[in-house]
Backbone as CSV, one residue per row, in Angstrom:
resi,resn,N_x,N_y,N_z,CA_x,CA_y,CA_z,C_x,C_y,C_z
1,UNK,0.754,-1.049,-0.094,0.047,-0.068,-0.236,0.897,1.413,0.000
2,UNK,2.165,1.026,0.955,2.858,2.386,0.943,3.179,2.920,-0.526
3,UNK,3.499,1.679,-1.360,4.391,2.203,-2.772,3.166,2.853,-3.522
4,UNK,1.574,2.111,-2.897,0.635,2.850,-4.233,0.626,4.449,-3.895
5,UNK,0.559,4.593,-2.781,0.396,5.698,-2.065,1.535,6.707,-2.454
6,UNK,2.881,6.192,-2.667,3.907,6.732,-3.191,3.476,7.554,-4.615
7,UNK,2.884,6.429,-5.410,2.388,6.825,-6.809,1.543,7.454,-6.848
8,UNK,0.493,7.851,-6.199,-0.152,8.769,-6.275,0.126,10.056,-5.498
9,UNK,1.177,10.264,-4.624,1.295,11.235,-4.308,2.100,11.999,-5.417
10,UNK,2.952,11.093,-6.351,3.683,11.902,-7.264,2.949,12.145,-8.393
11,UNK,1.566,11.369,-8.312,0.532,11.742,-9.606,-0.166,13.030,-9.161
12,UNK,-0.154,13.455,-8.048,-0.686,14.515,-7.274,-2.306,14.161,-6.889
13,UNK,-2.332,12.845,-6.487,-4.042,12.438,-6.095,-4.261,12.246,-4.567
14,UNK,-5.392,12.514,-4.298,-5.509,12.363,-2.832,-6.157,11.068,-2.534
15,UNK,-5.387,10.407,-1.469,-6.045,8.895,-1.402,-5.599,8.594,0.050
16,UNK,-6.386,7.944,0.831,-5.990,7.468,2.224,-6.007,5.826,2.445
17,UNK,-5.397,5.686,3.270,-4.977,4.351,3.504,-5.275,4.035,5.213
18,UNK,-4.735,2.831,5.958,-4.639,2.657,7.463,-3.460,3.583,7.499
19,UNK,-4.235,4.810,8.341,-2.889,5.261,9.573,-2.513,6.295,8.129
20,UNK,-2.688,6.579,7.238,-1.816,7.515,6.101,-2.959,7.733,5.371
21,UNK,-2.751,9.427,4.934,-3.505,9.894,4.294,-2.483,11.148,3.154
22,UNK,-2.791,10.896,2.002,-2.067,11.898,0.846,-3.172,12.581,0.491
23,UNK,-2.923,14.030,0.479,-3.969,14.833,-0.012,-3.211,16.159,-0.614
24,UNK,-3.733,17.389,-1.660,-3.275,18.056,-2.148,-4.149,19.283,-2.089
25,UNK,-3.737,20.352,-2.233,-4.646,21.480,-2.000,-5.050,22.142,-0.721
26,UNK,-5.846,23.188,-0.603,-5.950,23.882,0.842,-6.888,22.695,1.837
27,UNK,-6.668,22.703,2.695,-6.893,22.161,3.896,-8.197,22.406,4.483
28,UNK,-9.395,21.535,5.022,-10.308,22.385,5.415,-10.656,21.972,7.042
29,UNK,-10.859,22.872,7.677,-10.869,22.579,9.247,-9.006,22.747,9.590
30,UNK,-9.029,22.572,10.991,-7.932,22.371,11.292,-6.998,21.186,11.819
31,UNK,-6.064,21.335,12.074,-5.068,19.934,12.499,-5.287,19.908,13.870
32,UNK,-5.807,18.206,14.545,-5.807,17.585,15.612,-4.462,16.634,16.033
33,UNK,-4.158,16.669,17.060,-2.937,15.806,17.204,-3.665,14.771,18.278
34,UNK,-3.408,13.563,18.032,-4.491,12.582,18.847,-3.148,11.759,19.510
35,UNK,-3.321,11.233,20.785,-2.455,10.449,21.585,-2.718,9.611,22.161
36,UNK,-2.259,8.248,21.756,-2.434,6.958,22.375,-2.417,6.632,23.892
37,UNK,-3.101,5.618,24.240,-3.419,5.168,25.405,-2.509,4.124,25.755
38,UNK,-2.781,3.317,27.083,-1.854,1.945,27.451,-2.577,0.973,26.512
39,UNK,-1.682,0.288,26.044,-2.022,-0.815,25.181,-1.069,-0.615,23.910
40,UNK,-0.803,0.591,23.675,-0.037,0.599,22.253,1.304,0.493,22.181
41,UNK,1.620,0.456,23.722,3.431,0.472,23.645,3.567,-0.834,23.175
42,UNK,5.008,-1.041,22.655,5.882,-2.188,21.990,6.957,-1.440,21.879
43,UNK,7.908,-2.724,22.141,9.562,-2.523,22.368,9.977,-1.889,21.083
44,UNK,10.890,-0.821,21.144,11.534,-0.148,20.123,10.697,1.006,19.639
45,UNK,9.981,1.308,20.368,8.813,2.113,19.593,9.409,3.746,19.846
46,UNK,9.291,4.159,18.683,10.068,5.559,18.431,11.353,5.708,18.213
47,UNK,12.148,4.326,18.145,13.466,4.187,17.903,14.159,4.795,16.494
48,UNK,13.064,4.449,15.472,13.626,5.466,14.401,13.919,6.657,14.449
49,UNK,12.586,7.368,14.894,12.963,8.859,15.034,13.991,9.316,15.968
50,UNK,14.243,8.661,16.773,15.106,9.047,17.856,16.829,8.522,17.185
51,UNK,16.761,7.812,16.437,18.332,7.501,15.827,18.318,8.518,14.846
52,UNK,17.193,9.209,14.061,17.485,9.723,12.845,17.492,11.472,12.928
53,UNK,16.810,11.507,14.332,16.588,13.095,14.389,16.859,13.634,15.714
54,UNK,17.845,14.548,16.015,18.261,14.703,17.326,16.933,15.295,18.328
55,UNK,16.228,16.291,17.786,15.598,16.914,18.530,14.267,15.617,19.243
56,UNK,13.903,14.513,18.506,13.297,13.465,19.113,14.165,12.819,20.304
57,UNK,15.526,12.742,19.844,16.486,11.974,20.939,16.641,12.820,22.005
58,UNK,16.616,14.128,22.146,16.505,15.042,22.954,15.724,14.645,24.110
59,UNK,14.623,14.115,24.001,13.332,14.244,24.915,13.748,13.119,26.009
60,UNK,14.483,11.980,25.020,15.062,10.728,26.080,15.906,10.845,26.876
61,UNK,17.164,11.704,25.890,18.271,12.166,26.676,17.896,13.113,27.957
62,UNK,16.852,13.923,27.973,16.499,14.939,29.325,15.970,14.107,30.280
63,UNK,15.542,12.915,30.025,15.137,12.252,31.047,15.530,10.901,31.230
64,UNK,16.915,10.491,30.953,17.708,9.504,30.912,17.517,9.041,32.594
65,UNK,17.615,9.678,33.555,17.690,9.425,34.847,16.395,8.744,35.090
66,UNK,15.463,8.534,34.183,13.946,7.927,34.553,14.144,6.106,34.151
67,UNK,15.423,6.185,33.330,15.722,4.793,32.892,14.623,4.007,32.102
68,UNK,13.717,4.689,31.388,12.697,4.307,30.731,13.270,3.769,29.358
69,UNK,14.403,4.315,28.571,15.089,4.042,27.562,15.645,2.585,27.770
70,UNK,15.766,2.389,28.759,16.129,0.649,29.032,15.161,-0.074,29.077
71,UNK,14.063,0.394,29.153,12.743,-0.401,28.913,12.038,-0.479,27.686
72,UNK,12.064,0.789,27.038,11.559,0.768,25.630,12.508,0.219,24.504
73,UNK,13.631,0.390,24.663,15.064,0.145,23.659,15.735,-0.976,24.493
74,UNK,15.261,-2.111,24.783,16.078,-2.808,25.587,17.104,-3.277,24.821
75,UNK,18.248,-4.180,25.586,19.548,-4.838,24.903,18.712,-6.083,24.017
76,UNK,19.559,-6.593,23.250,19.342,-7.656,22.167,18.488,-8.663,22.966
77,UNK,17.888,-9.690,22.782,16.936,-10.699,23.580,17.122,-11.919,22.430
78,UNK,17.610,-12.846,22.769,17.760,-14.064,22.119,16.574,-15.290,22.633
79,UNK,15.899,-15.650,21.934,14.985,-16.707,22.448,13.596,-16.146,22.401
80,UNK,12.781,-16.911,22.496,11.299,-16.457,22.547,11.039,-15.690,24.212
81,UNK,11.415,-16.785,24.814,11.150,-16.328,26.280,11.932,-14.973,26.742
82,UNK,13.156,-14.898,26.359,13.723,-13.699,26.901,13.155,-12.265,26.179
83,UNK,12.417,-12.632,25.020,11.791,-11.641,23.822,10.410,-11.101,24.541
84,UNK,9.674,-12.380,25.367,8.219,-12.233,25.710,8.595,-11.485,27.373
85,UNK,9.734,-11.639,27.781,10.043,-10.745,29.264,10.512,-9.647,28.838
86,UNK,11.055,-9.036,27.969,10.943,-7.681,27.459,9.681,-7.018,27.069
87,UNK,8.985,-7.782,26.364,7.677,-6.946,26.125,6.552,-7.333,27.551
88,UNK,6.569,-7.913,28.638,6.005,-8.050,29.665,6.288,-6.720,30.421
89,UNK,7.828,-6.985,30.201,7.984,-5.571,31.205,7.590,-4.210,31.028
90,UNK,7.495,-4.001,29.713,7.192,-2.934,29.288,5.762,-2.618,29.325
91,UNK,4.859,-3.727,29.120,3.443,-3.738,29.636,3.209,-3.390,30.861
92,UNK,4.078,-3.768,31.894,3.751,-3.209,33.432,3.069,-1.891,33.569
93,UNK,1.974,-1.577,33.789,1.478,-0.471,33.946,2.033,0.613,34.197
94,UNK,3.182,0.572,35.401,4.094,1.653,36.073,5.282,1.699,35.038
95,UNK,5.314,0.917,34.158,6.408,1.259,32.932,5.887,1.834,31.523
96,UNK,4.687,1.067,31.267,3.905,1.402,30.134,3.452,2.824,29.960
97,UNK,3.015,3.527,30.768,2.190,4.927,30.604,3.493,5.913,30.485
98,UNK,4.604,6.033,31.403,5.346,6.818,31.259,6.279,6.352,30.120
99,UNK,6.519,5.265,29.451,7.090,5.217,28.240,6.498,5.667,27.220
100,UNK,5.365,5.286,26.915,4.195,6.195,25.834,4.260,7.588,25.830
101,UNK,4.490,8.258,27.063,4.440,9.635,27.159,5.559,10.055,26.856
102,UNK,6.807,9.405,26.805,7.865,9.883,26.367,8.181,9.693,24.838
103,UNK,7.668,8.670,24.364,7.283,8.546,22.721,6.508,9.635,22.406
104,UNK,5.227,9.498,22.992,4.835,10.731,22.431,5.388,12.176,22.684
105,UNK,6.156,12.400,23.198,6.696,14.092,23.780,7.535,13.764,22.641
106,UNK,8.355,12.920,22.346,9.540,13.144,21.042,9.060,13.221,19.991
107,UNK,7.909,12.477,19.341,7.272,12.778,18.379,6.451,14.336,18.408
108,UNK,5.984,14.709,19.553,5.658,15.844,19.720,6.454,17.099,19.316
109,UNK,7.638,16.685,20.122,9.064,17.560,19.670,9.242,17.715,18.042
110,UNK,9.614,16.792,17.311,9.748,16.514,16.133,8.658,17.330,15.174
111,UNK,7.452,16.846,15.672,6.508,17.873,14.702,6.385,19.462,14.938
112,UNK,6.552,19.704,16.173,7.138,20.939,16.553,8.600,21.815,15.837
113,UNK,9.213,20.894,15.579,10.573,21.459,15.318,10.359,21.775,13.905
114,UNK,9.638,21.261,12.558,9.446,21.267,11.279,8.151,22.238,11.351
115,UNK,7.494,22.821,12.363,6.594,24.110,11.981,5.310,23.550,12.198
116,UNK,5.086,22.374,12.486,3.619,21.687,12.402,2.602,21.980,13.783
117,UNK,2.018,22.722,14.173,1.208,22.835,15.203,-0.151,22.478,15.382
118,UNK,-1.279,22.114,16.203,-2.421,21.721,15.900,-3.406,22.635,16.370
119,UNK,-4.540,22.591,15.993,-5.958,23.602,16.211,-6.583,23.154,17.838
120,UNK,-6.440,21.520,18.070,-6.861,20.900,19.239,-6.018,19.374,19.395
121,UNK,-5.979,19.150,20.678,-5.311,17.691,20.914,-6.045,17.102,22.005
122,UNK,-6.310,15.479,21.833,-7.057,14.910,22.755,-6.032,13.645,22.385
123,UNK,-6.661,12.690,23.498,-6.240,11.579,23.866,-6.966,10.250,24.277
124,UNK,-6.830,9.344,24.219,-7.544,7.749,24.555,-6.910,7.721,25.983
125,UNK,-7.737,7.665,26.709,-7.397,7.058,27.872,-6.268,7.859,28.725
126,UNK,-4.944,7.217,29.076,-3.993,7.622,29.499,-3.471,8.865,28.577
127,UNK,-3.549,8.888,27.340,-3.417,9.999,26.146,-3.864,11.277,26.363
128,UNK,-4.913,11.142,27.148,-5.464,12.543,27.835,-4.369,13.267,28.489
129,UNK,-3.642,12.654,29.277,-2.334,13.314,29.856,-1.323,13.708,28.782
130,UNK,-1.013,12.943,27.753,-0.229,13.406,26.646,-0.806,14.562,26.238
131,UNK,-2.204,14.860,25.714,-2.814,16.124,25.075,-2.510,17.119,26.056
132,UNK,-2.567,16.926,27.299,-2.671,18.217,28.272,-1.230,18.706,28.431
133,UNK,-0.316,18.038,28.310,1.063,18.680,28.221,1.092,19.318,26.701
134,UNK,0.822,18.425,25.860,0.910,19.246,24.525,0.489,20.673,24.448
135,UNK,-0.840,20.682,24.932,-1.878,21.688,24.980,-1.195,23.078,25.595
136,UNK,-0.090,22.394,27.088,0.652,23.456,27.558,0.275,23.530,28.973
137,UNK,-0.640,22.504,29.382,-0.859,22.441,31.083,-0.089,22.033,31.783
138,UNK,1.218,21.297,31.457,1.933,20.821,32.266,3.050,21.131,31.300
139,UNK,4.211,21.571,31.988,5.785,21.208,31.297,6.182,19.650,31.409
140,UNK,7.357,19.352,30.425,7.736,17.924,30.191,8.194,17.136,31.632
141,UNK,8.605,17.926,32.393,8.968,17.159,33.374,7.800,16.813,34.023
142,UNK,6.846,17.620,34.308,5.714,17.357,35.043,5.015,16.472,34.753
143,UNK,4.953,16.282,33.108,4.313,15.594,32.652,4.725,14.162,32.746
144,UNK,6.083,13.927,32.792,6.527,12.638,33.289,6.251,12.292,34.309
145,UNK,6.717,12.913,35.485,6.279,12.794,36.726,4.792,12.394,36.955
146,UNK,3.622,13.067,36.268,2.272,12.589,36.185,2.309,11.262,35.740
147,UNK,2.569,10.810,34.689,2.888,9.731,34.210,2.927,8.642,34.738
148,UNK,4.249,8.759,35.514,5.047,7.871,36.465,3.917,7.516,37.770
149,UNK,3.514,8.586,38.186,2.329,8.409,39.409,1.336,7.772,38.987
150,UNK,0.752,8.321,38.195,-0.495,7.555,37.530,-0.259,6.023,37.250
151,UNK,0.694,5.762,36.172,1.030,4.122,36.291,1.427,3.508,37.795
152,UNK,2.052,4.034,38.332,2.474,3.336,39.864,0.969,3.132,40.556
153,UNK,0.101,4.290,40.648,-0.982,4.227,41.392,-1.871,3.042,40.631
154,UNK,-1.795,3.242,39.462,-2.638,1.810,39.051,-2.265,0.563,38.868
155,UNK,-1.164,0.499,38.797,-0.154,-0.802,39.262,-0.522,-1.309,40.970
156,UNK,-0.489,-0.254,41.557,-0.802,-0.690,43.365,-2.066,-0.918,43.438
157,UNK,-3.095,-0.294,42.996,-4.348,-0.742,43.025,-4.813,-1.741,42.631
158,UNK,-4.429,-2.331,41.368,-4.183,-3.710,40.796,-4.054,-4.672,41.697
159,UNK,-2.683,-4.295,42.185,-1.807,-5.488,43.209,-2.947,-5.535,44.548
160,UNK,-3.500,-4.681,45.090,-4.296,-4.660,46.057,-5.567,-5.288,45.969
161,UNK,-5.903,-5.147,44.766,-7.310,-5.805,44.524,-7.117,-7.278,44.155
162,UNK,-5.710,-7.775,44.333,-5.771,-9.299,43.710,-5.572,-9.632,42.210
163,UNK,-5.508,-8.364,41.501,-4.980,-8.732,40.141,-6.611,-8.625,39.278
164,UNK,-6.551,-7.990,37.977,-7.786,-8.249,37.127,-7.495,-8.023,35.636
165,UNK,-8.123,-8.102,34.977,-8.248,-7.774,33.510,-8.997,-7.169,32.717
166,UNK,-8.959,-7.313,31.486,-10.045,-5.996,30.736,-9.899,-6.837,29.364
167,UNK,-11.200,-6.523,28.709,-11.817,-7.514,27.575,-12.470,-6.403,26.750
168,UNK,-12.017,-6.463,25.227,-12.764,-5.501,24.523,-13.655,-6.123,23.586
169,UNK,-14.832,-5.696,24.134,-15.960,-6.250,23.057,-16.593,-5.695,22.010
170,UNK,-16.680,-6.223,20.896,-17.084,-5.731,19.916,-18.877,-5.800,19.819
171,UNK,-19.580,-5.051,20.131,-20.796,-4.994,20.412,-21.464,-3.555,21.259
172,UNK,-22.794,-3.550,20.962,-23.139,-2.121,21.640,-23.266,-2.331,23.114
173,UNK,-23.567,-1.134,23.770,-23.392,-1.428,25.091,-24.556,-1.920,25.752
174,UNK,-25.537,-1.863,25.225,-26.974,-2.688,25.459,-26.746,-3.710,25.399
175,UNK,-26.032,-4.654,24.257,-26.122,-5.618,24.196,-25.508,-6.548,24.998
176,UNK,-23.928,-5.618,25.266,-23.101,-6.331,26.095,-23.297,-6.565,27.656
177,UNK,-24.404,-5.607,28.193,-25.309,-5.435,29.468,-25.863,-6.525,29.463
178,UNK,-26.424,-7.242,28.495,-27.435,-8.225,28.268,-26.482,-9.832,28.407
179,UNK,-25.511,-9.590,27.766,-24.492,-10.753,27.888,-23.932,-10.812,29.127
180,UNK,-23.310,-9.918,29.968,-22.798,-10.012,30.931,-23.620,-10.403,32.351
181,UNK,-24.973,-10.090,32.062,-25.909,-10.259,33.320,-25.212,-11.790,34.146
182,UNK,-25.263,-11.392,35.503,-24.726,-12.490,36.368,-23.462,-12.618,36.508
183,UNK,-22.745,-11.937,35.738,-21.242,-11.912,35.943,-20.545,-10.678,36.384
184,UNK,-19.893,-10.900,37.297,-19.450,-9.828,38.197,-18.105,-8.918,37.328
185,UNK,-18.678,-8.334,36.403,-17.709,-7.381,35.437,-18.357,-6.358,35.384
186,UNK,-17.863,-4.964,34.791,-18.252,-3.721,34.829,-17.788,-3.056,33.274
187,UNK,-18.596,-2.222,32.806,-18.390,-1.908,31.587,-16.998,-0.489,32.053
188,UNK,-15.905,-0.668,31.809,-15.082,0.565,32.343,-14.908,1.630,31.106
189,UNK,-14.840,1.050,29.620,-14.666,2.205,28.971,-15.955,1.818,27.734
190,UNK,-16.632,3.041,27.499,-17.203,2.926,26.432,-16.774,3.676,24.870
191,UNK,-16.002,2.640,24.291,-15.090,3.601,23.683,-15.685,4.037,22.052
192,UNK,-16.856,3.196,21.878,-17.302,3.780,20.431,-18.747,2.946,20.430
193,UNK,-19.698,3.079,19.748,-21.061,2.888,19.653,-21.117,1.169,19.684
194,UNK,-19.786,0.445,19.177,-20.068,-0.946,19.016,-18.909,-1.415,19.745
195,UNK,-18.349,-0.809,20.566,-17.123,-1.279,21.148,-17.168,-0.913,22.842
196,UNK,-17.064,-1.949,23.984,-17.304,-1.671,25.014,-16.162,-2.376,25.515
197,UNK,-15.176,-1.677,26.714,-14.280,-2.779,27.280,-14.740,-2.900,28.930
198,UNK,-14.737,-4.245,29.045,-14.836,-4.938,30.474,-13.753,-4.905,31.466
199,UNK,-14.166,-4.667,32.409,-12.912,-5.003,33.770,-13.676,-5.768,34.910
200,UNK,-12.543,-6.788,35.390,-13.141,-7.461,36.305,-11.818,-8.572,36.729
201,UNK,-12.237,-9.471,37.570,-11.270,-10.457,37.835,-10.837,-11.394,36.794
202,UNK,-9.595,-11.956,36.908,-9.263,-12.821,35.608,-10.388,-13.947,35.681
203,UNK,-10.736,-14.375,36.466,-11.797,-15.197,36.334,-13.078,-15.050,35.822
204,UNK,-13.459,-13.819,36.154,-14.919,-13.308,35.663,-15.016,-12.690,34.132
205,UNK,-13.675,-12.333,33.974,-13.240,-11.841,32.476,-13.333,-13.220,31.617
206,UNK,-13.022,-14.159,32.457,-12.547,-15.505,31.703,-14.390,-16.042,31.567
207,UNK,-15.166,-15.855,32.093,-16.452,-15.965,31.938,-17.260,-15.508,31.099
208,UNK,-16.783,-14.003,30.948,-17.277,-13.259,30.168,-17.178,-13.779,28.461
209,UNK,-15.782,-14.010,28.475,-15.058,-13.898,27.086,-15.876,-15.555,26.477
210,UNK,-16.124,-16.109,27.265,-16.715,-17.461,26.592,-18.192,-17.572,26.381
């Protein structure tokens, strides 16, 4: 698809593909920056940008004492178990949230360095914190501290409750409510008219999944 878009761009034609849009002419409306929430993390996210652009790398350098770069950009691992361990470490809430935050901050810095700004910012779940930082509600150091505190608090709450999990369901809120009657779960997120995220213990979420 990327080669198709490149051909369209060269021909001066507008076209959309998943996560990509090529367009020409004066845009209608403003630009919005959307920031991702927890669950979007993966090892080496933002690595290409940091290696290619000093502006993106500088964000990681400014906060090197947080040691998040060791988690996002881990040392080489050999074997499936070692690779799974790296992913699991990043997935831990207290690591995932500030790591996503610094990745978003590095991308934001790069976009601003080339003169791109937004008319509005928004985020999904944790991403709302990133959006607040982008909008100037908190500086970068405060943003990282808030991300670390939020992640740590959520991890602690999960541990005290005995642990739990979540389940994304592609159905309306009304249909989901009917399906989970008698199961001890709650609708934690209503993301979309036909997508609901359930939260509960591993056992109860397992019952809902069946």
